[in-house]
N, C-alpha and C positions, 0 to 999 in steps of 0.2 A: 473449434472444439476438439479436445484431445480424443483420440480415436476410441478409447475404451469408455469414455464418459457417458455416452448415450445409454449403453447397456447397463452400466453400474447405476446410473440415476434411475432407470426404470425398475430394476430389480432390487436396488439398495443392497448389493452384495459387497463383500470386502474388495478393496481396490486391487489386491493381488490375485483375485480369483481367475481372471482371464487376461490373456495377452494377445490383443489384436494388432495387426500391422498392415500397412498398405503395400500391395505388390508394386505399384507405381502410380504416379499422379494421374488424375483423371484426364481423359482425352475429349477435346471438342466441347461443344455446348452441352448444358444439362439436357437430359431427356429421360425417357421411360425405359425401364429394364425390369426383368423378373428377378426374384430371389427365392427360388423354390417353386413348387407347383402353383401357389396361390398368390403370394405377395408380389405387389408391383411397387417399385421404387422410382423416385425421380431425382436425378442428379447426374454427376459425371461418373463414368466408369473408366478405370485405368487400363483395361485389357481390350475392350471393344467399344465402339461408339454406341451411345444410347440413342433411342429413336425419338424423333420429334412428334410421333403420332402413336398413341397407345394402341391403335387398332392394327398396327403392323405386327409381324412376328418379332418378339422381343428377345434380346440376349438374356440368358439366364446366368446371372453373376454367381450363383452357387457353384457353377461348373468351374469357376476360376479359383476357388478356395484351395490353398495349399497349407499343409502342416509343416512347421519347421521348428524342431527343438522345443516343443511346448507352446509355440506361438501359432496363431491362426492368421494367415495372410489372406486378405480379401482385396477386392478390386474397387472399392468405393469407401467413402467416408461416411460411416453410419450417422454421425451427428448431423451432418449437412443434409443427408437424404431424409432423415426423420423430420427435421425442421421444415424442409421443403414441403412435405406432405401435411404436417400439422398446420402450417401457415398457408396452405393452399397455393404455393408458388407455382405449381404446375398449371394453374388456371391462367395466370397472367402470361406465362411464358409459352404455353402450349398453343396448338393450332386452334383457330376459331371454329365454332360450330355453325358458322354462317351468319351469326349475329354479333357484331362487334360490341365492345363494352360501351363505347360512346353512343351507339345506336340504342343499346339497352337503356342507358341513362335517359335519353330523350323520350323513349316510350314510357319509362317509369314516370317521368314528370308529367307527361300528357295524361296518363292514367289517373294519377293522384289529383290532377286538376279537376277532372270530371267525375271522380269517384263518388263524391257526396250526392250527386243527382242521378246516379245510375241505379236502376232497380236491382235488387239482389240477384234475380235470375240472370240478368245481363252480366253482372260482375262475375258470377260463377262461370258463365259461358266463355267470357274473355279469358279468364284464368285457365280454363281447360285448353283453350286455343294456344295460349302462350306456352303451355307445358307439353304441347304435342311432341311426340318422339322421345319423351323422357326415358321410356323403357328400352330404347335402343342405345343408350349411352353405355360404353363398355367400362368406364372408370369414373369415379370409384365404383366398386362392385356392389350392385344392388342385391339384397336389401340392407346388408351390413358389410362394411369394408374394414378388415382388420389388418391391412397391409403394414402399418407401423408396428403393431403388436407382433405380427408374424415375423417381420424382419428381426426384431430384437430377440424373439424366442429362438429363431434359427441361429442367430449369432451365439446365443448361450449354448445351444446344442453343439455347434462347432467348437466352442471353447472347451466343453467337456471332452470332446474327442481329442482335441489337440493336446491337452494336458494329461489325458488318460485317467481322468478322475471319475469316481463313481457318482459323486454328487457335489454340488456347489450350494452353500447356504445363502439365503437372502431373507429380507424382511417381507413377510406376506403382505399382499396388496391391501387388505382390509382389516379393520380392528377385530379383536377377539376371534380371529380365524374365520370370519364370515366368508362364505363361498363367492359372493359377488355383492354388488350394491345396487339399490334401486332408488330413484328420486322422482317424485311427482311434482310438477310445476303447473301454474295456471297464469296465462297472460290475460289480463282483463282489458278488453278492447272498447267496450261501450258502457254507458250507465246501466243498461239492462243487465250486462254481465256483472257489474259492480253490485247491483241490488240482489243478485243471485248468490253472492259469495257466502253469506251466512248459511243458506241452505246447502251449498256445496260443502262447507265445512262439516255440517251435520252428516252428510252422505259419506265423506271421507272418514270421519270419526267412527261411523258404524262398521267400517272395515279395519279400524286401527291404523290408518295411514294419514300422517301429517304431510303437508305440502307447503310450497311457497306460492305467494300471489305477487305477480309483477304488475305494478300499477302505473298508469300513464300520469305524469305530473301535470301536464298542461294541455288545455284545448278540448279534449273529447268529453270530459266530465270532471266534476269536482268531487274529491274524496274527503269527506269530513274526517278530522283527526280521530274521532271515536271509532270509525270503521277500521282504520289501521290498528288502533289500540285493541279492538276486539280480536282481530286476526292474531296479534301477538299474544294476547291474554290466553287465547285458546290453544297456544302451543304451535301455531303455524308461523309462517315467516313472510315479511314484506320486503320486496325488492323493487327496483326502479325499472320501468318498461319504457325505453326510448325517452323522448321529450314530449312531442305531441303526435307521434305516430303518423306523420304525413309522408313518409318515404324519403325525406330529404336530409336525414341526419348526416350522411356521408357524401352529399352531393358535391361539396367543394370544401376546401380546407378552412376557409373563413367561417362558413356556416357551421362546420363541425366544431371549431374552437369555441365559437360563441355559445353553442348549445351544450357542449361538454362542460363548460364552466358552470352553467345553470344546473345541469344534471348533477354535477359534483356537490353543489350547494344543497340540492334537494336530498341527495343521499345522506349528507351530514345531518340535515334537519330531521330526517326520518330515522336515522340510525340504521340505514340499509347497507348491507355488505355487498350485495350482488346486483347485476345488471343484465338485461336482455334487450337487444334492439328490436324495433318493429320489423316484422317480416324476415327476421334474421339477416338484414342487411349488415354489412361489416366491412371494416378495413383494418386488419390486424396491425398494420404498420403505424396506426394512429393511437393504439390503445394506451400508450404511455401517458396520454393526456388525462386519462381517467384516474380517479382516486379509489375506485372500487377494489375490493379484495379479490373478487372473482367475476367472471363473465359467463354467460350461457347462450351465446349467439351463434356458435359454429356447429353446423350439423355434421354427423358422421358421413352421410351421403346426401347431397343437396339436389338430387334429381327432381324432387317435387316442390322445390322452393324457387322463387324468382331469381335469386342469385346462385349461379352454379358453383360447384366445388364440393368440399367435404374434407374433414381432417383425417379420415382413414384410421382412426383409433377409437377404441371403446374405453379409454382411460383418461382421467384428467391430465392436463399438462400445463406448464408455465409459459406464458408469453411475457417475457420480462418479469416484472414483479407480480403480475396478475395471473391468477389461476384460471384456466379455461375448463369449464365443466361442459363438455360437448353434449349436444342433443343427439342421442343414439337411436331413437325410434322416430317413426313418421308422426308428424303433427296430426291432430284430429281433423282439422279443416280439409287438407287434401285427401285424407282417408275417406271422409264422408262425402265431399263435394266434387272432388276430381276423380277419385277411383270409384266413388259411389258404393262404398263398402261399409256396411254397418255391422260387421262382425269384428272379432278381435283376432282373426286368423293371421293377418299380417303382423300385428303386434306380437303375437305368440311366436311366430317364426323368427322375428328379429330378436326377441328376448332369448329364445333358445340358442341362437348363434352367439349372443353376448355371453350367456352363461357358460358356454363351452370354453371361453377364454377368461372366465372369472372377472369380467369387466363391469362397466357402469351401465345400468339400464336407466336412461334419462328420458322422461316423457313430458310433453306439454299438452294439456287439454284446456281449452278456453271455456270459461264459464258461459260466454255468449253463445256457444255452439252446442251445449248439452242441456239446454233448458227443454228443448223439444223431447217428447217422450221416447222416441226410438233411439236418439243419440244418447240420452241419459241411461237407457237400459244397457247400451253397449259399454258406456263408461263404467257402470256398476259391475258389469262382467269383468272388465279389466281390473278394477279394484279387488274383486274377489280373487282373481288369479294372482295378483301381486301379494295379497295377504297369505295365500297358500305358499308362495315362494318364500316368504318371510318365515313362516312357521315350519314348513316341511323340508325346505331346501336351504335353510340357514342363510338366506339373503338379507343383507343389512338394509332395512327400510329407513332412509335418512333424509334430513333436510339438506338443501344445498349448502347452508352455512356449516353443517356438521362435516360434510364431505370436504369443504374448503379447509376447515381446521385440521382434519385428519391428514389430508394430503400434504399440507404444509409441515405438520409435525413429522410425518414419515420422511419427508425430504431432509430433515435435520437429524434423523436417527442414524446410528452406526451399529454394525455388528462387531463385537469385541470377543476375542477368545480368552476365557477365564477358567482356570482349573479344569482344563480339558473339555470345556463345553462352550457353545456360542451363546452370548447374551446380547441383548439390545440395550443401547444407551441413547438417551436423548429425551426431549419433551414428549409426553404421551406414551413412552415406551411400555408402561404397564399394560397398555391395551394391545400392544403389538405381539406378533408371534413369529418365531423362527420357522422358516420353511426351507425345503431343499429341492433343487432342480436336478433331475437325473435323466439318464438316457433310457428310453423304452423303445428299442429298435431304432427307427428313424424319426421318432417323436420325442417330445419332452414330457416328462412326468413330474408332477409336483407332489410333495409330501409335507404335511405340517409336522412339526417336531413332537406335538402331543397327540399325533394320530398316525395310524398305519394305513389310512386310506389314501390312495393315489389316484389322481385324475390325469389321463393322458391328453396331451394337446399336440396336434400336428404342428410341426415347425419346419 
């Protein structure tokens, strides 16, 4: 990847806006390093060796930056580092937490083999045991990790300094100048949850929030066509949820290929654009076999999920032709049954951190787990909070398919200088807004072209 491309793709700024260069090729094996006070990268560094353990003292690659005639020289390839984080390559390459991947796979198979006969309290107990020590993991940073976003923001900051510019124009992240985006999704895991979907839509509608329902095609329950039709008729969305939710979708290549072919046929039959795997199990290297337009299976921070990792970004990103819409907040199940927290305090904290970076608030709440009175009250409080964000803080409340369409349109837009002003060209450009990135001390400030309001972001 050309060295400027990652920053240009993220901001959608003119190609000649910044001039990044490598000080020298990377040294040694990929590893962890810092880039500023908060962001952690994973890849090769050209000035110092990166660490194979994120818990050690890490080299700060921002100290390597040199300015040279308008160019900003750095010690790592941003495109490679950003892809390593988004695709969770640090998990496969990094040190083990004491439980190898093969061992995890065997434990997973054993658990799913006996799961149908396990009482619910026993399942919850085993899940809490399996997640022991989650709060001691230093990376990704809990409860929201913005390392990808912060690396790209900091590179924009250095580009401004190198060229001595007051500001650099770019295409704002969200349509109509919205401050951020919020998406509500529902994974339907049992027939009980399916039967509750109509009531759940009533509840969502009472707060003016539409959502998507991810439905399992095979095994756990049968979904009559009229149920999917009702969801669509009421302005909600239907997506595909795994194949049969037995935990084995990615267990081996042959199993995956067989199920992926059936999943693709179901998506075509249903007219579904999106997909989420069961329990957020994933193998991003196999995604090319899917025909979906977008996926929603990668968490921002995976500490409370059976599969470790996290994409370290609060924005959508492409995995080949597929758009990833990451899950950026904690799922309801671990919140209620692992943390035993029936408040929205954690959700509010995560949302606040995402709003600071104008990112995507992506939430999954299972119909199966909010039928109970206390859980439903918590969910209602979350809906009320999101409704306030939409009305008072200009957050875009969207369906996943709307985010998918916008992010694809934005990726094809360009900034063109005409008659002394910047204009946006491309599909959907009538909804886009020109914004400017400028220096605010050692932070980055954003200004919309039709607004004098600036929001500072540490970079």
